[in-house]
TITI-846018 format. One record per residue (C-alpha): residue number from 1; x negated, y, z negated. Coordinates in pm, 1 decimal. Example, Ala and Ser with C-alpha at 12.3 -4.5 7.8 and 13.67 -1.06 7.14 Angstrom:
TITI-846018
{i = 1	xx = -1230.0	yy = -450.0	zz = -780.0} .
{i = 2	xx = -1367.0	yy = -106.0	zz = -714.0} .
END
This chain:
TITI-846018
{i = 1	xx = -2120.6	yy = 3343.0	zz = 851.9} .
{i = 2	xx = -2064.0	yy = 3510.2	zz = 508.1} .
{i = 3	xx = -2064.1	yy = 3318.6	zz = 182.5} .
{i = 4	xx = -1696.2	yy = 3332.0	zz = 165.7} .
{i = 5	xx = -1650.6	yy = 3140.8	zz = 491.7} .
{i = 6	xx = -1934.1	yy = 2881.7	zz = 427.2} .
{i = 7	xx = -1806.2	yy = 2523.1	zz = 430.0} .
{i = 8	xx = -1983.2	yy = 2286.5	zz = 192.4} .
{i = 9	xx = -1939.8	yy = 1914.0	zz = 163.3} .
{i = 10	xx = -2047.1	yy = 1773.4	zz = -171.1} .
{i = 11	xx = -2083.8	yy = 1430.1	zz = -319.3} .
{i = 12	xx = -1908.4	yy = 1411.1	zz = -634.4} .
{i = 13	xx = -2022.4	yy = 1278.4	zz = -961.5} .
{i = 14	xx = -1886.4	yy = 1270.7	zz = -1318.5} .
{i = 15	xx = -1539.1	yy = 1249.4	zz = -1460.4} .
{i = 16	xx = -1474.2	yy = 1614.6	zz = -1437.6} .
{i = 17	xx = -1519.9	yy = 1615.5	zz = -1056.3} .
{i = 18	xx = -1333.6	yy = 1281.3	zz = -1021.4} .
{i = 19	xx = -1034.8	yy = 1456.3	zz = -1185.9} .
{i = 20	xx = -1074.2	yy = 1728.2	zz = -949.0} .
{i = 21	xx = -1085.9	yy = 1500.2	zz = -658.5} .
{i = 22	xx = -764.3	yy = 1323.1	zz = -768.8} .
{i = 23	xx = -559.8	yy = 1631.3	zz = -822.7} .
{i = 24	xx = -662.1	yy = 1809.0	zz = -493.5} .
{i = 25	xx = -382.4	yy = 1684.2	zz = -276.0} .
{i = 26	xx = -121.5	yy = 1844.3	zz = -479.5} .
{i = 27	xx = -296.9	yy = 2153.5	zz = -464.9} .
{i = 28	xx = -339.2	yy = 2133.1	zz = -91.1} .
{i = 29	xx = 11.9	yy = 2015.0	zz = -21.6} .
{i = 30	xx = 224.8	yy = 2191.0	zz = -267.4} .
{i = 31	xx = 558.7	yy = 2315.8	zz = -126.9} .
{i = 32	xx = 523.7	yy = 2114.6	zz = 200.4} .
{i = 33	xx = 853.9	yy = 1953.6	zz = 292.5} .
{i = 34	xx = 851.7	yy = 1584.9	zz = 211.2} .
{i = 35	xx = 556.7	yy = 1582.1	zz = -8.2} .
{i = 36	xx = 597.6	yy = 1452.0	zz = -369.3} .
{i = 37	xx = 282.3	yy = 1404.8	zz = -569.9} .
{i = 38	xx = 205.0	yy = 1063.3	zz = -716.7} .
{i = 39	xx = 101.6	yy = 1039.8	zz = -1080.8} .
{i = 40	xx = -257.3	yy = 1115.7	zz = -1141.5} .
{i = 41	xx = -257.6	yy = 801.1	zz = -1363.0} .
{i = 42	xx = -171.7	yy = 576.1	zz = -1071.7} .
{i = 43	xx = -445.2	yy = 740.6	zz = -862.3} .
{i = 44	xx = -692.3	yy = 705.5	zz = -1121.3} .
{i = 45	xx = -607.6	yy = 319.8	zz = -1132.9} .
{i = 46	xx = -706.1	yy = 327.2	zz = -753.0} .
{i = 47	xx = -1007.2	yy = 533.4	zz = -755.7} .
{i = 48	xx = -1187.2	yy = 525.8	zz = -1110.0} .
{i = 49	xx = -1487.1	yy = 304.5	zz = -1083.1} .
{i = 50	xx = -1414.6	yy = 162.9	zz = -1442.3} .
{i = 51	xx = -1045.2	yy = 112.3	zz = -1358.6} .
{i = 52	xx = -1033.6	yy = -5.0	zz = -993.1} .
{i = 53	xx = -1087.0	yy = -367.3	zz = -944.0} .
{i = 54	xx = -1244.5	yy = -283.0	zz = -589.5} .
{i = 55	xx = -1569.1	yy = -198.6	zz = -764.2} .
{i = 56	xx = -1617.8	yy = -561.1	zz = -840.8} .
{i = 57	xx = -1696.8	yy = -637.9	zz = -479.4} .
{i = 58	xx = -1764.1	yy = -287.8	zz = -324.4} .
{i = 59	xx = -1907.8	yy = 53.3	zz = -371.8} .
{i = 60	xx = -1802.2	yy = 408.4	zz = -288.9} .
{i = 61	xx = -1883.0	yy = 772.0	zz = -271.5} .
{i = 62	xx = -1648.3	yy = 1065.6	zz = -291.4} .
{i = 63	xx = -1697.9	yy = 1394.7	zz = -132.3} .
{i = 64	xx = -1532.8	yy = 1724.6	zz = -179.0} .
{i = 65	xx = -1515.6	yy = 2011.6	zz = 80.0} .
{i = 66	xx = -1540.8	yy = 2357.9	zz = -38.0} .
{i = 67	xx = -1521.0	yy = 2696.6	zz = 146.4} .
{i = 68	xx = -1631.0	yy = 3006.5	zz = -61.1} .
{i = 69	xx = -1609.3	yy = 2785.9	zz = -357.8} .
{i = 70	xx = -1249.4	yy = 2682.2	zz = -301.3} .
{i = 71	xx = -1170.9	yy = 2323.2	zz = -256.6} .
{i = 72	xx = -1027.0	yy = 2264.6	zz = 97.1} .
{i = 73	xx = -1057.0	yy = 1876.1	zz = 144.1} .
{i = 74	xx = -1170.6	yy = 1547.9	zz = 6.0} .
{i = 75	xx = -1276.3	yy = 1205.4	zz = 143.1} .
{i = 76	xx = -1423.6	yy = 871.4	zz = 25.2} .
{i = 77	xx = -1664.7	yy = 627.7	zz = 192.3} .
{i = 78	xx = -1681.1	yy = 271.4	zz = 83.7} .
{i = 79	xx = -1837.4	yy = -57.1	zz = 168.8} .
{i = 80	xx = -1652.2	yy = -380.2	zz = 76.1} .
{i = 81	xx = -1867.0	yy = -699.9	zz = 65.1} .
{i = 82	xx = -1559.9	yy = -907.8	zz = 104.3} .
{i = 83	xx = -1450.7	yy = -725.3	zz = 408.2} .
{i = 84	xx = -1793.6	yy = -752.7	zz = 579.3} .
{i = 85	xx = -1784.1	yy = -1140.0	zz = 493.6} .
{i = 86	xx = -1416.7	yy = -1179.2	zz = 629.6} .
{i = 87	xx = -1455.5	yy = -955.0	zz = 946.1} .
{i = 88	xx = -1824.9	yy = -1092.0	zz = 1017.8} .
{i = 89	xx = -1944.5	yy = -749.1	zz = 1092.9} .
{i = 90	xx = -2074.3	yy = -432.5	zz = 916.7} .
{i = 91	xx = -1752.4	yy = -233.5	zz = 901.6} .
{i = 92	xx = -1734.1	yy = 34.8	zz = 636.3} .
{i = 93	xx = -1436.4	yy = 224.9	zz = 540.7} .
{i = 94	xx = -1326.8	yy = 585.1	zz = 476.1} .
{i = 95	xx = -1019.3	yy = 686.8	zz = 283.8} .
{i = 96	xx = -853.3	yy = 927.8	zz = 34.1} .
{i = 97	xx = -871.2	yy = 1188.5	zz = 328.4} .
{i = 98	xx = -676.7	yy = 1500.8	zz = 249.3} .
{i = 99	xx = -748.6	yy = 1844.9	zz = 386.4} .
{i = 100	xx = -616.7	yy = 2177.8	zz = 493.0} .
{i = 101	xx = -511.8	yy = 2243.7	zz = 871.7} .
{i = 102	xx = -870.5	yy = 2307.5	zz = 980.2} .
{i = 103	xx = -1049.8	yy = 2103.0	zz = 1243.8} .
{i = 104	xx = -1393.3	yy = 2184.7	zz = 1097.6} .
{i = 105	xx = -1303.5	yy = 2077.0	zz = 762.7} .
{i = 106	xx = -1176.8	yy = 1755.6	zz = 869.6} .
{i = 107	xx = -1460.6	yy = 1689.5	zz = 1118.0} .
{i = 108	xx = -1733.9	yy = 1772.4	zz = 845.2} .
{i = 109	xx = -1548.6	yy = 1540.9	zz = 579.6} .
{i = 110	xx = -1538.4	yy = 1248.6	zz = 837.3} .
{i = 111	xx = -1914.5	yy = 1325.7	zz = 932.1} .
{i = 112	xx = -2014.6	yy = 1303.3	zz = 571.6} .
{i = 113	xx = -1830.6	yy = 964.1	zz = 524.6} .
{i = 114	xx = -1977.4	yy = 825.8	zz = 843.7} .
{i = 115	xx = -2339.1	yy = 945.9	zz = 769.3} .
{i = 116	xx = -2315.0	yy = 760.8	zz = 422.9} .
{i = 117	xx = -2188.5	yy = 446.2	zz = 586.2} .
{i = 118	xx = -2441.3	yy = 458.8	zz = 864.5} .
{i = 119	xx = -2728.6	yy = 513.1	zz = 613.2} .
{i = 120	xx = -2627.2	yy = 177.1	zz = 444.6} .
{i = 121	xx = -2629.1	yy = -20.7	zz = 779.0} .
{i = 122	xx = -2261.3	yy = 3.2	zz = 887.2} .
{i = 123	xx = -2196.4	yy = 1.0	zz = 1259.7} .
{i = 124	xx = -1821.4	yy = 111.0	zz = 1247.4} .
{i = 125	xx = -1635.2	yy = 344.0	zz = 1029.6} .
{i = 126	xx = -1259.1	yy = 234.2	zz = 980.8} .
{i = 127	xx = -983.9	yy = 396.5	zz = 786.7} .
{i = 128	xx = -819.0	yy = 543.7	zz = 587.8} .
{i = 129	xx = -818.7	yy = 280.5	zz = 327.0} .
{i = 130	xx = -781.7	yy = 360.8	zz = -52.9} .
{i = 131	xx = -990.2	yy = 178.4	zz = -112.9} .
{i = 132	xx = -938.8	yy = -124.5	zz = 102.4} .
{i = 133	xx = -650.0	yy = -293.6	zz = 284.9} .
{i = 134	xx = -509.3	yy = -411.0	zz = -46.6} .
{i = 135	xx = -463.5	yy = -66.5	zz = -153.7} .
{i = 136	xx = -308.4	yy = 242.6	zz = 34.9} .
{i = 137	xx = -375.5	yy = 229.0	zz = 409.5} .
{i = 138	xx = -349.9	yy = 446.7	zz = 701.6} .
{i = 139	xx = -251.8	yy = 793.2	zz = 770.9} .
{i = 140	xx = 109.4	yy = 879.9	zz = 803.4} .
{i = 141	xx = 204.9	yy = 965.8	zz = 1171.8} .
{i = 142	xx = 585.0	yy = 931.4	zz = 1145.6} .
{i = 143	xx = 846.9	yy = 949.4	zz = 848.5} .
{i = 144	xx = 725.6	yy = 1271.1	zz = 673.1} .
{i = 145	xx = 1084.3	yy = 1361.3	zz = 565.2} .
{i = 146	xx = 1158.5	yy = 996.6	zz = 438.5} .
{i = 147	xx = 1182.3	yy = 936.5	zz = 52.9} .
{i = 148	xx = 861.1	yy = 872.0	zz = -113.5} .
{i = 149	xx = 780.8	yy = 497.1	zz = -191.2} .
{i = 150	xx = 540.6	yy = 363.7	zz = -437.3} .
{i = 151	xx = 194.4	yy = 315.6	zz = -311.2} .
{i = 152	xx = 278.4	yy = 448.0	zz = 28.5} .
{i = 153	xx = 72.2	yy = 766.7	zz = 97.6} .
{i = 154	xx = 200.7	yy = 1084.9	zz = 243.6} .
{i = 155	xx = -5.0	yy = 1298.7	zz = 485.7} .
{i = 156	xx = 69.4	yy = 1635.0	zz = 653.6} .
{i = 157	xx = 150.7	yy = 1619.7	zz = 1035.7} .
{i = 158	xx = -159.2	yy = 1794.1	zz = 1129.4} .
{i = 159	xx = -396.1	yy = 1540.6	zz = 1004.6} .
{i = 160	xx = -382.9	yy = 1249.7	zz = 1258.9} .
{i = 161	xx = -473.5	yy = 1476.8	zz = 1556.0} .
{i = 162	xx = -746.4	yy = 1623.5	zz = 1372.1} .
{i = 163	xx = -888.3	yy = 1261.2	zz = 1285.2} .
{i = 164	xx = -868.1	yy = 1198.2	zz = 1651.0} .
{i = 165	xx = -1043.7	yy = 1509.8	zz = 1745.3} .
{i = 166	xx = -1326.5	yy = 1407.3	zz = 1531.5} .
{i = 167	xx = -1382.9	yy = 1111.8	zz = 1756.2} .
{i = 168	xx = -1169.6	yy = 830.7	zz = 1588.7} .
{i = 169	xx = -952.5	yy = 610.2	zz = 1810.6} .
{i = 170	xx = -637.7	yy = 395.5	zz = 1695.8} .
{i = 171	xx = -728.2	yy = 61.0	zz = 1591.3} .
{i = 172	xx = -379.4	yy = -54.4	zz = 1455.3} .
{i = 173	xx = -51.9	yy = 70.8	zz = 1336.0} .
{i = 174	xx = 142.6	yy = -37.3	zz = 1032.1} .
{i = 175	xx = 519.3	yy = 14.0	zz = 975.4} .
{i = 176	xx = 753.1	yy = 47.7	zz = 714.9} .
{i = 177	xx = 1132.0	yy = -38.9	zz = 723.7} .
{i = 178	xx = 1421.4	yy = 88.7	zz = 492.3} .
{i = 179	xx = 1718.1	yy = -145.4	zz = 430.6} .
{i = 180	xx = 2033.3	yy = -29.4	zz = 262.3} .
{i = 181	xx = 2149.1	yy = -291.4	zz = 1.6} .
{i = 182	xx = 2506.3	yy = -428.1	zz = -25.2} .
{i = 183	xx = 2765.7	yy = -625.9	zz = 134.1} .
{i = 184	xx = 2718.1	yy = -464.7	zz = 500.4} .
{i = 185	xx = 2334.5	yy = -557.6	zz = 482.0} .
{i = 186	xx = 2402.9	yy = -910.2	zz = 374.6} .
{i = 187	xx = 2647.8	yy = -957.8	zz = 644.7} .
{i = 188	xx = 2389.4	yy = -874.0	zz = 900.0} .
{i = 189	xx = 2146.9	yy = -1122.0	zz = 734.3} .
{i = 190	xx = 2372.6	yy = -1410.8	zz = 704.5} .
{i = 191	xx = 2204.6	yy = -1755.4	zz = 725.1} .
{i = 192	xx = 2411.9	yy = -2075.9	zz = 787.0} .
{i = 193	xx = 2597.4	yy = -2204.0	zz = 488.9} .
{i = 194	xx = 2428.8	yy = -2522.6	zz = 543.1} .
{i = 195	xx = 2095.6	yy = -2365.6	zz = 466.3} .
{i = 196	xx = 2144.7	yy = -2307.8	zz = 92.2} .
{i = 197	xx = 1838.0	yy = -2353.2	zz = -124.8} .
{i = 198	xx = 1865.2	yy = -2679.5	zz = -352.4} .
{i = 199	xx = 2147.9	yy = -2816.5	zz = -141.3} .
{i = 200	xx = 2190.1	yy = -3052.5	zz = 165.2} .
{i = 201	xx = 1894.1	yy = -3049.9	zz = 397.5} .
{i = 202	xx = 1723.3	yy = -2798.0	zz = 154.9} .
{i = 203	xx = 1783.8	yy = -3013.0	zz = -140.0} .
{i = 204	xx = 1420.9	yy = -3041.0	zz = -211.4} .
{i = 205	xx = 1365.0	yy = -2670.5	zz = -164.9} .
{i = 206	xx = 1426.4	yy = -2448.0	zz = -499.0} .
{i = 207	xx = 1353.4	yy = -2094.6	zz = -601.7} .
{i = 208	xx = 1280.6	yy = -1913.1	zz = -926.2} .
{i = 209	xx = 1192.1	yy = -1583.6	zz = -1067.0} .
{i = 210	xx = 914.6	yy = -1458.4	zz = -1241.5} .
{i = 211	xx = 819.2	yy = -1595.1	zz = -1599.2} .
{i = 212	xx = 760.8	yy = -1302.3	zz = -1823.9} .
{i = 213	xx = 582.4	yy = -1491.4	zz = -2070.4} .
{i = 214	xx = 350.7	yy = -1648.7	zz = -1802.0} .
{i = 215	xx = 292.0	yy = -1352.2	zz = -1572.6} .
{i = 216	xx = -74.5	yy = -1420.6	zz = -1524.0} .
{i = 217	xx = 1.3	yy = -1776.1	zz = -1406.5} .
{i = 218	xx = 263.5	yy = -1659.6	zz = -1168.8} .
{i = 219	xx = 24.0	yy = -1387.3	zz = -1053.1} .
{i = 220	xx = -222.0	yy = -1651.6	zz = -943.6} .
{i = 221	xx = 32.3	yy = -1838.4	zz = -756.7} .
{i = 222	xx = 139.9	yy = -1532.9	zz = -588.1} .
{i = 223	xx = -230.9	yy = -1444.3	zz = -509.9} .
{i = 224	xx = -293.2	yy = -1787.1	zz = -351.9} .
{i = 225	xx = 0.8	yy = -1774.2	zz = -136.9} .
{i = 226	xx = -59.5	yy = -1419.6	zz = -18.4} .
{i = 227	xx = -427.3	yy = -1503.3	zz = 71.5} .
{i = 228	xx = -320.5	yy = -1809.7	zz = 255.1} .
{i = 229	xx = -22.0	yy = -1643.3	zz = 425.4} .
{i = 230	xx = -177.8	yy = -1326.7	zz = 534.5} .
{i = 231	xx = -534.4	yy = -1470.7	zz = 609.3} .
{i = 232	xx = -487.0	yy = -1416.3	zz = 1002.1} .
{i = 233	xx = -321.4	yy = -1069.9	zz = 977.8} .
{i = 234	xx = -519.9	yy = -786.1	zz = 1130.5} .
{i = 235	xx = -743.5	yy = -640.3	zz = 863.5} .
{i = 236	xx = -618.0	yy = -841.5	zz = 585.8} .
{i = 237	xx = -858.4	yy = -909.4	zz = 294.2} .
{i = 238	xx = -825.4	yy = -1166.7	zz = 8.9} .
{i = 239	xx = -696.2	yy = -1042.7	zz = -325.8} .
{i = 240	xx = -940.9	yy = -1136.0	zz = -594.5} .
{i = 241	xx = -856.0	yy = -1267.3	zz = -936.6} .
{i = 242	xx = -944.0	yy = -931.8	zz = -1082.2} .
{i = 243	xx = -731.9	yy = -732.5	zz = -845.9} .
{i = 244	xx = -434.6	yy = -952.4	zz = -927.6} .
{i = 245	xx = -490.0	yy = -918.1	zz = -1290.6} .
{i = 246	xx = -503.1	yy = -546.4	zz = -1256.4} .
{i = 247	xx = -188.1	yy = -548.1	zz = -1039.1} .
{i = 248	xx = 0.0	yy = -757.3	zz = -1300.6} .
{i = 249	xx = -111.4	yy = -524.1	zz = -1583.1} .
{i = 250	xx = -11.6	yy = -209.0	zz = -1403.6} .
{i = 251	xx = 324.7	yy = -335.3	zz = -1290.6} .
{i = 252	xx = 413.0	yy = -530.9	zz = -1598.4} .
{i = 253	xx = 635.8	yy = -241.1	zz = -1768.2} .
{i = 254	xx = 859.1	yy = -217.2	zz = -1457.9} .
{i = 255	xx = 890.1	yy = -573.7	zz = -1343.3} .
{i = 256	xx = 1191.7	yy = -812.2	zz = -1405.7} .
{i = 257	xx = 1196.7	yy = -1158.8	zz = -1327.6} .
{i = 258	xx = 1438.2	yy = -1094.8	zz = -1038.7} .
{i = 259	xx = 1180.1	yy = -907.7	zz = -850.5} .
{i = 260	xx = 973.2	yy = -1230.0	zz = -788.4} .
{i = 261	xx = 1093.5	yy = -1494.5	zz = -545.7} .
{i = 262	xx = 905.8	yy = -1816.1	zz = -551.1} .
{i = 263	xx = 1018.4	yy = -2088.1	zz = -315.7} .
{i = 264	xx = 895.4	yy = -2440.6	zz = -377.9} .
{i = 265	xx = 922.0	yy = -2756.6	zz = -187.3} .
{i = 266	xx = 905.5	yy = -3063.4	zz = -410.5} .
{i = 267	xx = 764.4	yy = -2849.8	zz = -693.5} .
{i = 268	xx = 488.3	yy = -2711.0	zz = -454.3} .
{i = 269	xx = 479.8	yy = -2324.3	zz = -393.1} .
{i = 270	xx = 566.2	yy = -2253.3	zz = -14.6} .
{i = 271	xx = 681.3	yy = -1904.5	zz = 16.7} .
{i = 272	xx = 684.3	yy = -1583.1	zz = -203.0} .
{i = 273	xx = 826.7	yy = -1239.7	zz = -217.5} .
{i = 274	xx = 760.4	yy = -949.4	zz = -469.9} .
{i = 275	xx = 968.2	yy = -649.6	zz = -497.4} .
{i = 276	xx = 842.8	yy = -362.2	zz = -696.7} .
{i = 277	xx = 1074.2	yy = -80.3	zz = -822.7} .
{i = 278	xx = 989.8	yy = 268.5	zz = -671.5} .
{i = 279	xx = 805.6	yy = 461.9	zz = -940.5} .
{i = 280	xx = 891.8	yy = 793.6	zz = -749.5} .
{i = 281	xx = 1258.8	yy = 749.5	zz = -862.1} .
{i = 282	xx = 1180.1	yy = 810.3	zz = -1230.4} .
{i = 283	xx = 857.3	yy = 1025.3	zz = -1208.3} .
{i = 284	xx = 894.1	yy = 1212.7	zz = -876.9} .
{i = 285	xx = 1030.3	yy = 1527.4	zz = -1031.8} .
{i = 286	xx = 768.4	yy = 1518.6	zz = -1309.2} .
{i = 287	xx = 452.1	yy = 1618.1	zz = -1093.8} .
{i = 288	xx = 127.7	yy = 1449.8	zz = -1104.3} .
{i = 289	xx = 62.7	yy = 1530.0	zz = -1454.5} .
{i = 290	xx = 359.4	yy = 1526.4	zz = -1675.2} .
{i = 291	xx = 398.8	yy = 1750.7	zz = -1974.5} .
{i = 292	xx = 453.0	yy = 1583.6	zz = -2317.5} .
{i = 293	xx = 812.9	yy = 1611.2	zz = -2263.5} .
{i = 294	xx = 785.2	yy = 1465.3	zz = -1906.7} .
{i = 295	xx = 607.1	yy = 1171.4	zz = -2045.5} .
{i = 296	xx = 906.4	yy = 1123.2	zz = -2286.2} .
{i = 297	xx = 1150.5	yy = 1151.5	zz = -2006.7} .
{i = 298	xx = 945.0	yy = 898.4	zz = -1799.5} .
{i = 299	xx = 941.1	yy = 639.2	zz = -2096.0} .
{i = 300	xx = 1314.7	yy = 674.5	zz = -2137.6} .
{i = 301	xx = 1391.5	yy = 632.3	zz = -1766.3} .
{i = 302	xx = 1161.6	yy = 325.5	zz = -1745.2} .
{i = 303	xx = 1325.7	yy = 167.1	zz = -2059.6} .
{i = 304	xx = 1674.3	yy = 230.3	zz = -1886.1} .
{i = 305	xx = 1531.1	yy = 97.9	zz = -1546.8} .
{i = 306	xx = 1671.7	yy = 408.6	zz = -1383.1} .
{i = 307	xx = 1545.4	yy = 316.2	zz = -1036.2} .
{i = 308	xx = 1779.6	yy = 324.2	zz = -720.9} .
{i = 309	xx = 1507.4	yy = 208.4	zz = -473.2} .
{i = 310	xx = 1227.2	yy = -62.5	zz = -450.2} .
{i = 311	xx = 958.7	yy = -179.2	zz = -197.4} .
{i = 312	xx = 904.8	yy = -550.6	zz = -93.3} .
{i = 313	xx = 502.3	yy = -542.1	zz = -122.7} .
{i = 314	xx = 455.7	yy = -914.2	zz = -53.2} .
{i = 315	xx = 633.6	yy = -1166.0	zz = 159.6} .
{i = 316	xx = 447.4	yy = -1465.4	zz = 281.7} .
{i = 317	xx = 471.6	yy = -1826.5	zz = 368.5} .
{i = 318	xx = 204.6	yy = -2098.3	zz = 307.0} .
{i = 319	xx = 0.0	yy = -2207.2	zz = 607.2} .
{i = 320	xx = 111.5	yy = -2577.9	zz = 546.1} .
{i = 321	xx = 451.8	yy = -2478.0	zz = 665.8} .
{i = 322	xx = 330.6	yy = -2333.7	zz = 1006.1} .
{i = 323	xx = 487.7	yy = -2513.1	zz = 1299.1} .
{i = 324	xx = 769.0	yy = -2657.7	zz = 1086.2} .
{i = 325	xx = 1144.5	yy = -2585.4	zz = 1103.4} .
{i = 326	xx = 1142.9	yy = -2504.7	zz = 749.1} .
{i = 327	xx = 855.5	yy = -2277.4	zz = 776.4} .
{i = 328	xx = 1038.7	yy = -2082.1	zz = 1045.2} .
{i = 329	xx = 1313.9	yy = -1994.6	zz = 834.9} .
{i = 330	xx = 1151.9	yy = -1935.2	zz = 485.4} .
{i = 331	xx = 1109.1	yy = -1571.7	zz = 538.5} .
{i = 332	xx = 1472.5	yy = -1518.4	zz = 616.4} .
{i = 333	xx = 1560.2	yy = -1756.3	zz = 304.9} .
{i = 334	xx = 1330.0	yy = -1537.5	zz = 79.6} .
{i = 335	xx = 1510.9	yy = -1204.4	zz = 194.5} .
{i = 336	xx = 1847.2	yy = -1379.2	zz = 135.9} .
{i = 337	xx = 1755.2	yy = -1473.9	zz = -234.9} .
{i = 338	xx = 1629.4	yy = -1105.5	zz = -283.1} .
{i = 339	xx = 1975.5	yy = -982.7	zz = -165.2} .
{i = 340	xx = 2135.0	yy = -1215.5	zz = -389.5} .
{i = 341	xx = 1935.0	yy = -1120.3	zz = -679.3} .
{i = 342	xx = 1988.7	yy = -746.8	zz = -599.4} .
{i = 343	xx = 2341.3	yy = -766.4	zz = -723.1} .
{i = 344	xx = 2219.9	yy = -744.1	zz = -1080.1} .
{i = 345	xx = 1967.3	yy = -460.6	zz = -1017.7} .
{i = 346	xx = 2044.5	yy = -86.5	zz = -948.6} .
{i = 347	xx = 1865.1	yy = -53.8	zz = -595.9} .
{i = 348	xx = 2052.5	yy = 105.4	zz = -310.2} .
{i = 349	xx = 1767.4	yy = 95.0	zz = -84.1} .
{i = 350	xx = 1473.6	yy = -135.0	zz = -33.9} .
{i = 351	xx = 1172.1	yy = -67.9	zz = 184.2} .
{i = 352	xx = 943.0	yy = -326.4	zz = 349.6} .
{i = 353	xx = 591.4	yy = -226.1	zz = 428.6} .
{i = 354	xx = 316.1	yy = -269.2	zz = 542.0} .
{i = 355	xx = 405.4	yy = -460.6	zz = 852.0} .
{i = 356	xx = 155.6	yy = -489.0	zz = 1116.8} .
{i = 357	xx = 265.9	yy = -368.7	zz = 1459.1} .
{i = 358	xx = 149.1	yy = -687.8	zz = 1636.4} .
{i = 359	xx = 329.7	yy = -922.5	zz = 1383.9} .
{i = 360	xx = 629.1	yy = -983.0	zz = 1612.7} .
{i = 361	xx = 789.0	yy = -1266.9	zz = 1418.0} .
{i = 362	xx = 811.4	yy = -1055.7	zz = 1098.9} .
{i = 363	xx = 920.1	yy = -753.9	zz = 1290.6} .
{i = 364	xx = 1207.4	yy = -930.9	zz = 1468.9} .
{i = 365	xx = 1320.3	yy = -1075.6	zz = 1130.7} .
{i = 366	xx = 1337.9	yy = -718.0	zz = 960.9} .
{i = 367	xx = 1470.6	yy = -551.1	zz = 1275.6} .
{i = 368	xx = 1784.4	yy = -747.2	zz = 1260.0} .
{i = 369	xx = 1838.4	yy = -538.6	zz = 932.6} .
{i = 370	xx = 1661.7	yy = -220.5	zz = 1009.0} .
{i = 371	xx = 1625.5	yy = -161.0	zz = 1386.4} .
{i = 372	xx = 1366.6	yy = 118.0	zz = 1365.3} .
{i = 373	xx = 1076.0	yy = 175.1	zz = 1125.4} .
{i = 374	xx = 1122.3	yy = 473.3	zz = 879.2} .
{i = 375	xx = 746.4	yy = 540.4	zz = 864.7} .
{i = 376	xx = 436.0	yy = 461.5	zz = 1052.0} .
{i = 377	xx = 71.9	yy = 458.4	zz = 948.5} .
{i = 378	xx = -231.0	yy = 451.9	zz = 1166.3} .
{i = 379	xx = -569.1	yy = 306.3	zz = 1111.4} .
{i = 380	xx = -870.7	yy = 448.4	zz = 1295.5} .
{i = 381	xx = -1210.0	yy = 329.3	zz = 1416.9} .
{i = 382	xx = -1528.9	yy = 517.2	zz = 1506.9} .
{i = 383	xx = -1856.5	yy = 360.4	zz = 1617.8} .
{i = 384	xx = -2152.2	yy = 464.4	zz = 1406.0} .
{i = 385	xx = -2413.8	yy = 354.4	zz = 1669.7} .
{i = 386	xx = -2338.2	yy = 592.7	zz = 1955.4} .
{i = 387	xx = -2393.5	yy = 927.2	zz = 1763.8} .
END
C-alpha cells in the first residue's frame, strides 16, 4: 500500500483538531441531497469539553480518520457514569460518526472507539450518541429528504449498512413525526368539549406558559417531570441540573412563553411539553460558519422570529398519574394546548421526536395526527467481550 492510500486513525487533541472534527461532516457531505450543515457553534456546545455539560459526569475521546493526509471520517468514544449507574452494566457509547462511503474507514473508526471503551472496562459499545441519549442519538435510516430539524442529525444512506458490516446489531429504533398545523390538524385531534382545562371535571387542572423572568426555576420543574416521566423508556438517562442550565442558556434567545406547556393539578406539576423553534429555518442557508453578514442576517431573523417549523422535544406525564383516567388523557391535553397556542406563532409544521419504537401509547396518540414517521433513527450494540 502506498502512502497515499494508507488509512490512519488518530486520537485528536487541542482546539485546532477539535475544530477540524466539528467541521468535517460538511466537508464530507457537501452537495448531497437532503444535507444541510448545522451551525458549528451549535455543535461546539455539544462536543467541546468546556462547553458540554456531559463532561460533568462523563469522559470522551475523539478520533479522526485520514487517508493520505486527507480527513475521511470521524468518531467519538465516551463513557457516561450516569448511564452505567442507570443501566447497571458497563455500556460505553460511540457517536459523532461520519465518514465517506468506504467500509474500511467505518470499520476502522468503530474499532478504534471499541478499543478505547474496552480498555476502560466496557463490555458493550452502543450508539451513535452525541454524547449520550440526552443529545443527538441514532443514525438516520429513513427520512433523508425530509426538511432538517434542530438537534436531529443527518447521515448518508451508506452509513447504516457499513455499521452493520462492522459487527453492530440493531438495539432500538427511534422515530420522528411531522404534523401540519392549522384547523385540519386540530380537527383530527379534537378532545371532548367536556374536557377543557380549568373547567368542569378538570376544574382543578390548569396550564401556564414559561415565565421568562423565572426560566431557571421553570427549567428545574421541566427537568424533574422529564426525569420522572421518561425513567422507564429504553435508554433514557436523567438530565442533570447542569445539562438543564446549559439547555436553558442555549435556547433562551429563541424561546417564547407559548413554547412551554406546564399542566398542574391543584398547583402541582403533572405534565409538561416543550416546543423549540427550528434553527434551520433561519440558519440553514448560512452554512456552518456564517460570514459577518450571515451573522447579521441570523440576528435579524431571530429578532423577527422568522421560523416556520418547530420541534416538540419533551412531552411527559408524572408517574403519580399512571393508571389514572387523568393520566391517560394528559398527553392529548398537552398537544391540544400546544395547538391552541400555535395560533399566535408562525409555525406551519411541528415535528415530534424522539419517539421510542416500543412506546406504543405515545405512538398511537401521535399517529392519529401523523400516521407514518417522517424519519427513523437506529441505535446499535456490539459486544466488546467476544473479539
